[in-house]
N, C-alpha and C positions, 0 to 999 in steps of 0.2 A: 655339451654345448651343441646347438643345432648348426647346420652348415651356415645358414643366414647370419646367425649370431656371431659365428666365428668370423665372418667376412666383415661384419661392422666392427667387431673388436679390432681386426687388422687395420681398418680405415682409421679408427680412433688412435691407435698406436702410431700409426704412420703420420697423422696429423700432429700428435703430441711430440714426436721425435723431431719432426721438422720445427715445431714450435721452439724447442730448446736450441737447435742448431742456429735457426735464424733469429732467435732472440739475441744471440751473440753476434751473428754475421751482419744482420740489418742495422744493429745499433752501432757495430763497428763502422759499417759504410756510412752511416749518418753523420758520425762524429769525426771520420778519418781525416777529411780535408782540414777541419778545424784544428785538430790535434797536430796534423803535420805542419800547418802554418806556424804553429808555436815552436816546432822542432827546427824549422829551416835556418834559425840563427845558429844551430850547432852544426855538427859534422853530417848530419842527415840532410840529404837534399832530393827526397822523393816528392811525388805529386800524387795525392789521392785520385784525382781525375785520371792521370796516366795509368795508375795501377788498375782502376776499374776498366779502363779501356783495354789494357792487356788481358785482364780476366775474361771480359766478354769476348774479345777476338779470339782467344785460345778456346773459350767455351764453345764458340760458334763452329770453329774447325773441328773440335772434338766430337761434336755430335755426329760426324760422319762415321766414326768407328765405335761410339758409345753402345749401340744396339749389338754390335759383335761382342763387346766387353761383357755386357750383361748376359748375352747367350752363353759365354763360356763360364764366367763366374757365378751367375745367378743374381737375381735382383736384391736379396737380402744382404749377402756379403758385399755386393757392390756398394750399396748404401753405407754399410759400416766403414769400409776403407775410405769412401769419399768424406765421411764425417770426420774421419782423422785428419784429413789434409784441411778440412775447413778449421779445425781447431789450431793446426800448426800455422796457418795464416794469421789467426787472430793473436796467437802467442808472439808473433814477431814484433808487435807493438809494445810489448813489455820492455823489451831493450832493442829499439829500432836500429837497423843497419840498412842503407840504401840497397845493397846487393841482395841481402835476405828478403827484403820487402818486395822486389820485383821478381825474384825467383819464386817466392811463395805465390806471387800473383799468377805465374805460368801454371804451377801445379794445381792451384785451386780451380783454374779455368777447366783443366782436364777433368778434375774431380766433380765439378758442378754438372758437366755434361752427362757423366755416368750417373750421378746422384738423380737428376731429374728424369732421365731416360728410365731408370729402374722405379722411380716413383710413379710414373705414368703407367708402367706395366703393372705394378703393384695395385694401383687404383682400379685399373680395368679388370684385372683378374678376380678382384673382390667386388665386382659390380655387374649388373646386367642392365638391359635397357630400361627397366622400371626403377632401378636404384642409382644409376649413374649421375642423375641430376642431384639427388640428395646427398650422395657420397662426395661429389665435387664440392658441394657447399659446406658440408661438414669438414672436409679436409681444409679448404681454404680458410674457414673461420678459425679453426685451430692453428693453422700456419701463421695467419696474420695476427694472432694474439702476440706473436713474437714482438711486433712493433710496440705493444703496450708496455711490457714489463722492463725491458731494457731502457727505453726512453724515459720511463717513469723515474728510474734511478738517476739517470743523467739529469733530469730536470731539478731534482732536489740536491744532488750532489754538487752541481755546477751553478747553483743559484747565486747570483750576484758576483760571479767571477768573470773577469775580462781576460785572464791569463790561466791556462791550464798547466800546472806544475807537473814536474816529473813524478811526484808521489800520487797525485790525482790520476795520472795517466796509467801508472803501473796498478794501482788498486783496481781501476775499472777493467783493464784488459786481462788481469789474472782471473777476476770474477767471470768475465765472459768466456775465456778459455775453458774454465771448469764446466760452465753451463753447456757449452758446445759439446764437451766429452760426454756429459750426461745424456744428451739427445742421441749421440752416436751409440751408446750401450743399449738404449731402449730399442734400437731395431732388432736386437736378438729376440725380442718378445713376439715379433710378427710370426704367425703360425702359417705353415705351408698348406696351400690348398690341394685337396685330392683331385685327381683327374676324374671329371664327371663326364667325359665324352664316351659315346657308344664305341664299342669295339671296332677298331679299324678307322675311326674318325679322328682327325687331328687337325690342328691349326698352327699358325705361327706363334701364338701365345704359349701353347703347350711346348713347342719347339724351344721357345726361350727358357722354359721352366723345366726343361727335360731332366731326367735323372741320370741319363747315360754319362758315365765318367771317362769313357774312352777318349783319347786325343782326337781320334778321327771323327767321332760323333760331335765333339765340341767345335772342331774346326768347320765341320759341315753346318752346324747351326750359325756359327759366326759368319760364314760366307752368305748363307741364305738371309740372314738379318740384314747384312750390308746391301745385297741385291734388291731386298724388299724396300730398303730406304731410298735407293736411287729410283726404283720404279714409282714408288708413291710421290716422289718429289715432283713429278711431271704430270700427275693427275689434275683434272680441272679443280676439284674441291680444295686440294691442298695449295694450289696457286692462288686461288681466291682468298683462302684463309690467311695466306701469308701476309697479305696486306693489312689484315687486322692484327695479325701477330706482330708485324713490324711496328704498328702503332704502340702495342703494349710494351715493346722494347724501349721505344723512345720515351714514353711517359714513365716507365720504370726508373729509368736513368734520372729523370727530372725530380720525381718525388722521393727517390731513395738517396740521392746524392746532391743534386743541384739546389734543390729548394731549401734544404736545411743549411747549406752554405750561404744562400742569399739572406736568409733570416739572421744568421750569425754575423753578416758583414754590415748590417744596417746600424749604424752608430746612434741613430735617433731612437732606437729601442732601449738605449742606456745600459745600465749594468745587467739587464735581464737578457741581452741579445744572446749569450751563450746558453743559458738555461732554456730559452725559448726554442732552441734546437730540439731539445728533449721533449718539450710540450708538443711541438710540431709533430714529432714522431708518434707520440701517444695518440693524437687526434687522427693521424693517418691511419693507425692501427684500429681506432674505434670505427672509422668509416669502412675499413676492410673487414672487421669482424661483423659489424651489422650487416653489410652487404652479403657475405658469405653465409651467415646464419639465416638471414630472411629468404634468400634465393634458394638455399638448400631446403629449408622447411616448406617453402611453397611450391617446390618443383613438381610434386605430384599432382597438385591442384591447378597447375597452370595450364590452361586450355589454349593459350595463344603462343606456345612455344617460347624460344629464347630471344626472339627479336625485340619485344618490348623492354627486356632488361638491358640489352645492348644499347637501345635508343635512349634509356634512362641514363646509362653510363656516359654517353657521348654529350648529352645535354648538361649533365653535372659537370663533366671536365670543361666544357666550353664556358660555363659560368665561372669556374675556378680560374681559367686562364685569363678571362676578362678582368676579374678582380684582382688577380696578381699583376697584370699589366698596369692597372691604375694604382696599385699599392706599392709595388717594388721598384726601386731605382734600376735603371737599365744596366748599370754597370755592376750590380750586386754579385752575379755569378763569377766575375773575374777581378773582384776588389782585392787590394793588397791586404796584408796582415793588419794594417791600421783600420781597415773597414772603409765605408763610403758615408759621405755626409749628403750626398745627393738625394733628391726626392723625385718621384714620378709626377702623376697627376694629382696626388693627394698626400697629405701628410701621412707618412707610413703608420699604419694602425696594427697593433698587436692582435686585436680581436679579429680584424679581417684576415690577418695572416694565418691565424690558427683555424678560422673557418674554411679557409681555402685548403688547409692541410686535411681537414675532414672531408671535404668534397673530392680532393685527389684520390684519398683511400677509398671512398665509396665508389667513384667511377672505375678505378681500377678493378675492384672486386666485381663489378658488373661485367666487364670484358673477360677477365680471367675465369670466373666460374662457368661462364657460358662457352668459352673456348675448350675448357677441360671436358665439359659435358658433351659437346658436339664431336670432338675428337674420340672420346670414349665410345660414343654411340656409332659413329661412322666406322670407326677402325677397331672394333672390339676384338678382331682376330689378328690385327696387325699392330697392337698397341705400342710396343717398344719402337719400332721405325717411326710411327706417326708422331709420337711424343718427342722423338730425337729431332724430327724435321721442325716441329713447333718450336723447340728450344733453340735449334740452329738459327732460324730466322730471327727469333726474339733477341737472342744473345748478340748476333752480329749488328743488329740495329742499335742495341744498347751500347756496344763498344763504339760504334760511329758517333752516337750521341755523347758519350763520355769524352770522346776526342775533341768534337767541336765545342764542347762545354768550356774547354780552356780558352776559347777565343771568341765565341759569339756572344753578343749582348743578349739580355733577356728577351727582348721584343722578337728577335730572330728565332730563338729557340721556341717561344710560344707559337709563332706562325708556323713553323715546321710541324709542330704537333697538331695544329688545327687542320692543316691540309691533309696529312696522312690520316688522321682520325676520321675525317669526313669520308674519304674513299674507303677506309677500312671498315666503317659501318656499312656502307652500301655492299661491299663484297660479302660480309657476314650475312646480311639480309638474303643475298642471292643463294648461298650455300644452305641456309636454313629453310627457305621456301622449297628448294629441290629436295631436301631431306624429308620435310614434311609430306611433299607429293610422293615420294618414294614409299614412305611408311604407310600412307593411305592406300597406295596401290596394293600393299601386302595385306590389306584389310586389318590393319592393327589400329589400336586406340592411341592416337598421338598425344592426347592429354595426359597419358600415363608416363610420359618421359620426365 
């Protein structure tokens, strides 16, 4: 197998592994609040929103140390161990206990930081400036296929149900735990890249992936990775991209947790309200897969850079927010177990609700594929610290959003995303224009990115 074929093989395995893990985790996140609402009449008194707030809060703090962990352990083993913690979190729902639920939330927050830092490192090591756009799109399309399979099962299994029984819950979460473990095992198939640097030449990526097993060498790499993260945090490009990244954290919270809860709370959807949560997740996944596939395939022929894709993403999201504002009751995110009988500015429409799910997924793929691409391009030699900063900002904003989702009406949540999304698009444009100018100055062909 040629070096390029091996790199593409690694990207595909990386994407498939994440697809299995997040088939389980994203389906879990999508239905968690609905399941928990049905449990709160028992001894269990947890909150899905609070759990996700804990996860993303710990996630954001853990990104400060995740480059050092990846430096010591290596990206492959880091992803394997993280995958095990994802599986344990999902398994908690088989027999829920409040203390176990919140404890698992803390551990998965740490695991998520390590997992995504290692993923960014693996993606960059297996890419160059000519393939980073394609590989980002391929990885994102495979990852977001996860939204399709789990939610398809939820749609058919929960069709016509207004109450989720203990048997229904256990069946779903046992299956999701097994699926997550399959994805974890697949990480072992990723093949290590040989060092292709000239003698005496080195960079921080090679330091992260170094073979030295001595404790001193590992500690040196860990300290170097931490220092690099701090240094990169205050660069102009990272600060500007942080606004865009903050927006992806807010809208991630909305489409992965809040919007499904809103759909499940609308009593005017009748007996289909719970199964519509699954259908919504499916169409979010369709939008994600379509976006990732198209932008990955067209990246080599895109003569206009990344900005048009990000512009498409913000326009699509603004359309979705407008339709959701008109279609969903304002109290839907914080409705009690009985749901809400209120209406917004139109009679709630299932078709409009599902269309908005597709638009949310498509817009999200626009932003994330281009952020992965530009980070891999700008920081090809500092991939682990750069992706750790990316996930730090995204996760802390997701944590904040999950916290205020317990209290804010729908209109205020939409307004916050509109404002942050507008400024995030402008800051991304600024970095992309500067990246294009720098590449042109090096007499490179920008259209090949």
